[in-house]
C-alpha positions in Angstrom: 0.0 -0.3 -0.2 1.6 3.5 -1.0 1.3 6.4 1.0 1.6 8.9 -2.1 0.0 12.3 -1.9 -3.9 11.7 -2.8 -5.9 13.6 -5.0 -9.1 14.1 -6.6 -10.9 16.5 -9.0 -14.0 18.0 -9.0 -15.3 16.4 -12.5 -14.3 13.1 -11.5 -16.3 12.9 -8.5 -19.6 12.4 -10.4 -21.3 8.9 -10.4 -21.1 7.9 -13.8 -17.1 7.5 -13.4 -17.3 5.5 -10.2 -14.1 7.3 -8.8 -14.7 8.5 -5.4 -12.8 11.0 -3.8 -9.1 10.6 -2.8 -9.3 7.3 -4.3 -6.6 7.9 -6.7 -2.8 9.2 -5.8 0.4 10.7 -7.1 3.1 8.6 -7.6 5.7 8.2 -4.9 8.4 10.1 -5.6 12.4 9.2 -4.6 14.0 12.0 -2.1 17.5 11.9 -1.7 19.1 13.2 2.2 22.1 13.1 3.1 24.3 14.4 6.7 27.7 14.5 6.7 29.3 15.4 10.2 32.6 16.1 11.7 33.1 15.8 15.9 36.1 16.9 17.8 36.4 15.5 21.3 38.3 17.4 24.0 38.8 16.5 27.9 35.8 18.9 28.8 33.5 19.2 26.0 32.9 17.9 22.1 32.0 20.1 19.5 29.8 18.5 16.4 29.7 20.2 12.8 27.2 18.9 10.4 26.2 20.0 6.9 22.9 18.4 6.2 21.1 18.2 2.5 17.4 17.2 2.1 16.1 16.4 -1.6 19.6 16.9 -2.8 18.6 15.9 -6.2 15.8 18.6 -6.5 12.9 16.4 -7.1 9.7 17.8 -7.7 6.8 16.7 -5.6 3.1 17.9 -5.9 2.7 21.4 -4.8 -1.0 22.2 -5.6 -3.7 22.5 -8.3 -5.1 25.9 -9.2 -7.1 27.1 -11.8 -5.6 28.7 -15.0 -7.3 31.8 -16.0 -5.8 31.9 -19.4 -6.5 28.8 -20.5 -9.9 27.9 -18.4 -8.6 24.6 -16.9 -7.3 23.1 -13.5 -3.7 22.6 -13.7 -1.2 21.2 -11.5 2.2 22.8 -9.8 5.4 20.8 -8.8 8.1 22.5 -6.7 11.7 20.8 -6.2 13.0 22.8 -3.2 16.8 21.4 -2.3 17.5 22.8 1.4 20.9 22.6 2.9 21.2 23.2 6.8 24.5 24.0 8.7 24.4 23.1 12.6 27.0 23.0 15.5 26.6 21.6 18.5 28.3 21.3 21.9 28.3 18.5 24.4 29.4 18.9 27.6 
């Protein structure tokens, strides 16, 4: 059983199609994330630097459905955002 984002369009909800609301879903997307960390131990404390990259490949995922005024149809917007994060931690 997949857990992808479920969707349904208004025109699919008619009784003639037999499709129930939120029965269909988008395909699962491979999201690649990784973390590189450096730890330095000292007698009193330890310091840790880390770099984390979320969605390193910039895979586009479903963002929203919107009504396009120019074409008069419903369009789907996909967004792919790579999120870098640097952190520093001190442990006693």
